[in-house]
TORKOL-4160 file (C-alpha; in steps of 0.2 Angstrom, whole numbers, padded with zeros to 4 digits, m for minus):
92
<pt num="1" X="0132" Y="0023" Z="m0001"/>
<pt num="2" X="0119" Y="0034" Z="m0009"/>
<pt num="3" X="0102" Y="0035" Z="m0001"/>
<pt num="4" X="0088" Y="0033" Z="m0014"/>
<pt num="5" X="0069" Y="0031" Z="m0012"/>
<pt num="6" X="0057" Y="0026" Z="m0025"/>
<pt num="7" X="0039" Y="0032" Z="m0024"/>
<pt num="8" X="0024" Y="0026" Z="m0032"/>
<pt num="9" X="0006" Y="0032" Z="m0030"/>
<pt num="10" X="m0010" Y="0028" Z="m0039"/>
<pt num="11" X="m0029" Y="0028" Z="m0038"/>
<pt num="12" X="m0038" Y="0012" Z="m0037"/>
<pt num="13" X="m0056" Y="0007" Z="m0038"/>
<pt num="14" X="m0057" Y="m0005" Z="m0022"/>
<pt num="15" X="m0064" Y="0004" Z="m0007"/>
<pt num="16" X="m0068" Y="m0011" Z="0004"/>
<pt num="17" X="m0056" Y="m0011" Z="0019"/>
<pt num="18" X="m0055" Y="m0030" Z="0021"/>
<pt num="19" X="m0051" Y="m0033" Z="0003"/>
<pt num="20" X="m0038" Y="m0019" Z="0003"/>
<pt num="21" X="m0030" Y="m0026" Z="0018"/>
<pt num="22" X="m0030" Y="m0044" Z="0011"/>
<pt num="23" X="m0024" Y="m0038" Z="m0007"/>
<pt num="24" X="m0009" Y="m0027" Z="m0001"/>
<pt num="25" X="m0004" Y="m0039" Z="0014"/>
<pt num="26" X="m0002" Y="m0052" Z="0000"/>
<pt num="27" X="0006" Y="m0041" Z="m0013"/>
<pt num="28" X="0019" Y="m0033" Z="m0001"/>
<pt num="29" X="0024" Y="m0050" Z="0005"/>
<pt num="30" X="0026" Y="m0058" Z="m0012"/>
<pt num="31" X="0036" Y="m0043" Z="m0017"/>
<pt num="32" X="0048" Y="m0047" Z="m0003"/>
<pt num="33" X="0044" Y="m0032" Z="0009"/>
<pt num="34" X="0046" Y="m0035" Z="0027"/>
<pt num="35" X="0031" Y="m0029" Z="0037"/>
<pt num="36" X="0036" Y="m0022" Z="0054"/>
<pt num="37" X="0019" Y="m0015" Z="0059"/>
<pt num="38" X="0002" Y="m0012" Z="0053"/>
<pt num="39" X="m0011" Y="0000" Z="0059"/>
<pt num="40" X="m0027" Y="0006" Z="0052"/>
<pt num="41" X="m0042" Y="0018" Z="0056"/>
<pt num="42" X="m0060" Y="0017" Z="0051"/>
<pt num="43" X="m0068" Y="0034" Z="0050"/>
<pt num="44" X="m0086" Y="0038" Z="0054"/>
<pt num="45" X="m0097" Y="0038" Z="0044"/>
<pt num="46" X="m0085" Y="0032" Z="0030"/>
<pt num="47" X="m0067" Y="0031" Z="0025"/>
<pt num="48" X="m0052" Y="0021" Z="0029"/>
<pt num="49" X="m0034" Y="0024" Z="0031"/>
<pt num="50" X="m0020" Y="0010" Z="0033"/>
<pt num="51" X="m0002" Y="0011" Z="0035"/>
<pt num="52" X="0011" Y="m0004" Z="0033"/>
<pt num="53" X="0028" Y="0001" Z="0041"/>
<pt num="54" X="0041" Y="m0009" Z="0031"/>
<pt num="55" X="0059" Y="m0012" Z="0034"/>
<pt num="56" X="0061" Y="m0004" Z="0017"/>
<pt num="57" X="0050" Y="0011" Z="0021"/>
<pt num="58" X="0031" Y="0012" Z="0021"/>
<pt num="59" X="0015" Y="0009" Z="0011"/>
<pt num="60" X="m0001" Y="0018" Z="0014"/>
<pt num="61" X="m0020" Y="0018" Z="0008"/>
<pt num="62" X="m0033" Y="0031" Z="0010"/>
<pt num="63" X="m0051" Y="0027" Z="0004"/>
<pt num="64" X="m0064" Y="0039" Z="m0002"/>
<pt num="65" X="m0079" Y="0028" Z="m0004"/>
<pt num="66" X="m0090" Y="0043" Z="m0008"/>
<pt num="67" X="m0080" Y="0045" Z="m0024"/>
<pt num="68" X="m0078" Y="0026" Z="m0026"/>
<pt num="69" X="m0059" Y="0026" Z="m0026"/>
<pt num="70" X="m0044" Y="0024" Z="m0015"/>
<pt num="71" X="m0027" Y="0032" Z="m0015"/>
<pt num="72" X="m0012" Y="0021" Z="m0013"/>
<pt num="73" X="0006" Y="0026" Z="m0010"/>
<pt num="74" X="0022" Y="0016" Z="m0008"/>
<pt num="75" X="0040" Y="0023" Z="m0003"/>
<pt num="76" X="0054" Y="0010" Z="m0004"/>
<pt num="77" X="0073" Y="0010" Z="m0003"/>
<pt num="78" X="0073" Y="m0007" Z="m0011"/>
<pt num="79" X="0072" Y="m0006" Z="m0030"/>
<pt num="80" X="0070" Y="m0025" Z="m0033"/>
<pt num="81" X="0055" Y="m0026" Z="m0020"/>
<pt num="82" X="0048" Y="m0010" Z="m0027"/>
<pt num="83" X="0048" Y="m0016" Z="m0045"/>
<pt num="84" X="0040" Y="m0033" Z="m0040"/>
<pt num="85" X="0027" Y="m0024" Z="m0031"/>
<pt num="86" X="0023" Y="m0013" Z="m0046"/>
<pt num="87" X="0022" Y="m0029" Z="m0057"/>
<pt num="88" X="0010" Y="m0037" Z="m0044"/>
<pt num="89" X="m0002" Y="m0022" Z="m0042"/>
<pt num="90" X="m0004" Y="m0022" Z="m0061"/>
<pt num="91" X="m0012" Y="m0040" Z="m0059"/>
<pt num="92" X="m0024" Y="m0034" Z="m0045"/>
């Protein structure tokens, strides 16, 4: 068996931590990913970082509210879930 990881990263406009959490909890679940653990941190005076540990790897977000954008990154060893997640994020 060959090990393979698919990676996706993008800048998005949403910087609200609650909306980000809700959107990506839903998108990861709909895509088929299994969330093992979630952790996040709110920086002072601004900024937010979150990590979803997945059975199939991980998903992370880092907000830059001072620039009005958020960096998202997915690493996945499951091509089917990965492709479904990409499809779902196009709808966000």
